[in-house]
C-alpha positions in Angstrom: 90.3 131.8 98.6 91.4 128.3 97.2 95.0 129.2 98.2 93.8 130.2 101.7 92.1 126.9 102.2 95.1 125.0 101.1 97.3 127.1 103.8 94.9 126.3 106.3 94.8 122.6 105.6 98.7 122.5 105.7 99.1 124.3 109.1 96.5 121.8 110.6 99.1 118.9 109.9 101.6 118.6 112.8 105.2 118.9 111.7 106.6 115.4 111.3 103.3 113.7 110.9 103.9 110.6 109.0 102.2 107.2 108.2 104.0 104.0 107.9 103.0 100.9 105.9 104.6 97.6 106.0 103.7 94.0 104.9 104.8 92.7 108.2 102.2 95.0 110.1 99.4 92.7 109.1 97.7 89.8 111.2 95.8 87.4 109.1 94.2 84.4 110.4 91.8 82.0 108.5 90.1 79.3 110.2 92.6 79.3 113.2 95.5 79.2 110.6 97.9 82.2 110.9 98.9 83.3 107.3 102.6 83.7 106.5 104.9 83.7 103.7 103.6 86.4 101.6 104.3 86.8 97.9 106.2 89.9 96.5 104.0 92.6 95.2 100.2 92.5 95.9 99.6 89.8 98.5 96.0 90.4 100.0 92.9 91.9 98.5 89.5 92.2 99.8 86.5 92.7 97.5 82.9 93.1 98.4 80.6 90.9 96.3 77.8 93.7 95.9 77.3 97.3 96.2 75.9 98.4 99.6 72.9 100.1 97.9 71.1 100.1 94.6 69.0 102.7 93.2 66.4 103.3 90.6 65.3 106.6 89.1 61.5 107.0 88.4 59.9 108.8 85.4 59.7 112.1 87.4 63.4 111.8 88.4 62.6 110.6 92.0 65.2 108.2 93.2 64.6 105.1 95.3 67.4 103.5 97.2 67.6 100.1 98.4 70.0 98.5 100.9 71.2 95.3 99.6 72.2 93.5 102.8 74.7 91.3 100.9 77.9 91.6 103.0 79.6 88.6 101.0 83.2 89.3 100.1 86.1 87.6 98.4 89.5 87.6 100.0 92.7 86.8 97.9 95.6 85.7 99.8 98.8 85.5 97.6 101.7 83.4 99.1 105.1 82.2 98.0 104.9 78.6 96.9 107.4 78.0 99.9 105.0 79.2 102.5 103.8 76.7 104.9 100.4 78.2 104.9 99.9 76.4 101.6 99.9 73.1 103.1 97.6 74.0 105.8 95.1 75.7 103.5 95.5 72.7 101.2 94.5 70.3 104.3 91.7 72.6 105.3 90.2 72.6 101.7 90.6 68.8 101.5 88.7 68.4 104.9 86.0 70.7 103.6 85.4 68.8 100.5 85.7 65.3 102.1 83.8 65.7 105.3 80.1 66.5 105.7 78.5 69.6 107.3 81.1 72.2 106.4 84.1 70.9 108.2 86.3 73.5 106.5 84.3 76.5 107.4 86.0 78.8 109.9 86.3 82.5 110.9 88.5 85.3 109.4 90.4 88.0 111.0 92.4 90.5 109.0 94.1 93.3 111.3 96.2 96.3 110.2 98.6 96.5 113.2 100.0 99.9 111.9 96.7 101.5 111.5 93.1 101.0 112.5 91.6 98.7 109.7 90.0 95.4 111.0 88.2 92.8 108.8 86.4 90.0 110.3 83.9 87.1 109.6 82.2 84.2 111.4 82.0 82.0 108.3 84.6 81.6 105.5 85.9 78.8 103.4 88.4 78.4 100.6 86.6 78.3 97.4 89.0 76.1 95.5 92.6 75.2 96.0 95.4 77.4 94.5 96.6 76.8 91.0 100.1 75.2 90.7 103.1 76.3 88.5 106.5 75.2 88.6 109.3 77.3 87.2 113.1 77.8 87.7 111.9 80.7 89.6 109.8 80.8 92.9 106.0 81.2 91.9 103.2 82.3 94.0 99.9 80.6 94.9 96.7 82.5 95.0 94.1 81.4 97.5 90.4 82.6 97.1 88.6 82.8 100.5 85.0 83.3 100.2 83.4 85.3 103.2 79.6 84.8 104.0 79.4 88.3 105.9 82.2 90.5 106.3 82.3 93.1 109.2 84.7 96.0 108.2 85.9 98.3 111.1 88.3 101.3 110.8 90.0 101.6 107.6 93.1 103.8 108.3 96.4 103.0 106.6 
């Protein structure tokens, strides 16, 4: 029976179907700043702050589930130290810490152009400036962007 299920799944896939991923297939915009100059290796991560649900088991084994309503997230953007986006992010962060009323708060849009994933938020800010390191080789700069309420759509690729 397991073999039959595997054969059925294989026959449902059209010959030649293939997915493609490439780092150039992303559009990332933070506070109206288009992000460019990605580092080698891992260059973008999105992590939710909390689980979507928590649960508690009662003495009799009943389970109560609670929706957390916490949609905060942390986005890590890892750039080459030569990326012009570093200067734009530095200016945005300086504006935020030196001007009143959240002058550095903006929106976020991350779109996978080779798939269906889209991540967006109305309120994001740079948590702290990237750590700086100089070496004989080119280094990367990691920017931490905090998201107040992340909307996740799609998810393919």
